[in-house]
N, C-alpha and C positions, 0 to 999 in steps of 0.2 A: 456650542458645536457639538456636531454629534457623526458619527460616519455610517455609510450606508455600504452594503454589498452588492457590486454589481457583476453578474456573468456575462461573459462574452465568449462565443465559439468561433473558431475558424479552424483552418487547415493550414498546416505549417510543415513545407518541405523539411524533411531530415538532412538532404544532400548537403548542406552547407554546413551541418554541426548543430549541436544544440549545447548552448553555454548557460549554466544555472550557478548560483551560491550555495544554493543544497538542493539535494534530492532525497526523498524518502520512499524506502520501497518496503514492502511488508508483506507477507502471506506469499512467498514464491513457491513454496511446497518442494523443494527438490528433494528428489527421491519418492515422489509421486506420480503417478501416470496421468493427474490431470495437471500437471505443471506444464505451463506454456515457456518452457525455457527458450526455444528458438527465436521467439517474439522478444523475450527479454534482452537475449544476448546480442539482436540486432540493435534494440533500443542502447544498450548499454556499450556498444561499440562504435555510438554516434554522438554519445555525451561527454561534456567534461563539468567538473563541479569542484566547489572547495571544501563541502561537507556532503557525505553520503551517510544517510542512516538506514541501517538494516533493522527494522521495526518486528522482528519476530516472525517464527514460523516460516524462516528461510531455509532451512533444513527438515523435512519432515520425518523426524525419528519414529512418530508413531506407526506411519506407513512404513517405513523399512523395517520395524519389528515384523510387520505382517508378512511382507514378500520382500526381497531384495530387488528393486528395481533404479538402476543409476547408468541412464545411456551418456554417450560423451558429452551431448550436448549441456549436460547438468555440471561436467566438469568444468568445460570451457565457462559458464556463466561466474563460477568460484575464481576461476583464473583471471578473468575479465577484472573483477572487485579488486583483485589482488595487485592486476595493472594499473588501475587507478590510484590505488594507496601508493603504490611505487612513483607513481606521477607526481604527488604529493596530495592527492586528496585524503582530507582527513574521514577516515573511516569510523563508525561506531555501530558497534553489535549488542543489540535488544534484543536478548531471545524472547521466545513467546512458549505458548503452551505446547505446540508440536517439536518445539525445539527445546524443552525445559532443561534437559540434563547439562545443557551449556549454561544454565543460570548459575551453577556451581562455579562457573570461571567470573563471576562478577568481582568488579573491582581489580581484575588482572586482564589478562590480555590472548589473543588466539591467533598466531601466527601475526603478530604485531597490532592486533585490531582490538582495542579497548572493550571490554564486554561490561555492560551496565544494567540494571535494573529497571532503570529509567535515567533520563535527562532531561535538563532545561536548556532549550535554545532560544538564544535572542535573534532575531531578524535584523536585517539591515534597517528596518524602520522602527527598531527598537522594541518591537514586541518579544515577551517572554513568553514562550510555549513549552507546557510540559510534554516530552515524548515518554510513550511507554507502549506496549503491545496492546494491551485492554482486556484480556483474559482477566484481569483483576477484577473485573466487573460481575463475571458469570455467576460467581457465590452470593453477591448480594441480590442476583436478579433471580436465584434459584433455579440456574439454566446452566447444563454442563458446557454448552457452546452457543454460539449463535445459530447453529444448524438447527437446534434442535425443534423449533416449530416445524420444520419441514418433517422431522422425524429422520432418525438414522438411515432406516432404510431407503426412505424416499430423497433424500438427497445423495446418495449412493449411487442409485438408479438416473437422478438428474444428471449426476457428474458423467455418468458413463454415455446418456445420450447428447451430451454437451459435448464431449470429446469426439464421439462419431459424426455429429453435426458439422464441427468444426474443419476436421479433416476430410468430409464433404465439400464445403465451400471453399477449402483451400486446393483441391482437385479441381474446382470449377471456376478457380482463378477470382473469385470473389473475395470481396475483402472480409476482415476478423469482425465479428459480430457473435455478443456472448447470449446463446439461449439460457444459460443457466440464470444471468441476472435478470432477464426478461421474465421468467416464471417465477423468481422470486419475488418481484415486484407486485406480483398478481396473487401473492399467499397472503392472507390477511396477518395470520399470526406471527409469520416472519418481520411483515413491515411492522407490527407493535412492538417486537421485539428490539427492534433497531431503533426506534422513538426511546424507548426507554434506557437503551444503552447509551443513546447520544447524552440525553439528561444526565445519567449516571458519570458518564466520562466529563461534562462539564463542571458537574458537582466535585469531582476530584480536582480538576483546574481550579476552581474557586476556592479550596481547601487551602489548595497550594499555593495560593495568593499570587497567579500570575495571569497573562492575559486569555489564554486559550489552550487546548490541547491538541497534540497530535497523534493518532493512533491507528490499527488495523483492525485484526481479529474478524470482523464480520463480513470481510470482502464487498465492502458497500462506500466505493470512492465518492468524497462530498466536501465543500468547504461552506460552512454556513456561520452566522452568528445567532445566538439563543441569549437572550437578556444581557447584551453586551459583552459574552464570553464569544472567542472562536473556538468552532469545533471544526478539525479536520481527519479527515479519515483518508489514508493514501492507499486505499485499493487493494487488489490483489494482482497475482500473476496466473490465476487458476481459471477466473470467470471474466473478468473484465479487461484484463490485462492494463492497469492504472498506475498512477502513481503521484506522488504531491512533490511540486518544485516550488522555489524559491528565487526568484528572480535578482538580479544586484540590487535593484532599488527596496527590495522588501516584499515586493509583490508574489502573491501565492495563486497559483495554478494546479488543476488537476489535468495530467495527460494522459490521453485516452489511446490506446494502439488502435489507428484504425485500419493499416494492411500492410500485410508481410510485404507483396508483391511491390507496391508504389513506396513504400517506406514514408508514409507520412502519419502525421500525430495530431490528432483531432485536441486542439488546446482549449480546455474550459478555464479561460484566466479571470480570476478574482481580482478586482482593485478595490481600495477603500476611497471613497469620495469623500472629501471636507463638505458639508453644508452649512448654511445658518439656522440653526433652531428657530 
């Protein structure tokens, strides 16, 4: 017997609420002008979950050191996360490279939320997944960040264009669409880096003797199997407005925010089908 991954796309109205066993969020970048806090807030207001993993770069300390930017929507995102915790959600915080100062609190807690360098999550179907931000791979790949193939200046310019493009689409009543993600797909160096990153993260999971890995860092949401190992990247709330979720039966999915006004979510559901060898 072996397993095969199959992706299914559909749209799911969020009006009736969204219930998950687990949600993984990363690369929110609160405190930066690129953070899509309003979209994330609308998503968080409609979800319920048993586990919520904050997988790094939640607060962009690097951006805040350059200039102070903190609109009310960023405070409301943190407030909503704390509301979920008080309602019984088990929230785990795993800092990343942009919120690196919070790694000093590893093995303790902030506002009652446990802070860890990494975790092993067991799905309802028994899969053991290593959860970490992923910047640990940068030194091994000789790259300061997943953005280096674009160049620092090029990425800053791209994100400025992305922000203005997103505002224009909102004014015109059009659904959210990521210009930055589409541009990065067409940059050969960026895609090569992503493939090397994925291979490196899978090797880390193999060394940890688990079934797969959940990470963030490179702003590229996906779920796939590589050489029998599960690779999950939970995306970001700067470019693609996406996250990873687990349903009650252990099924994993990438949720992509499709429209602010219509409040719908594109669901890229990944199921594991058993077939005869």
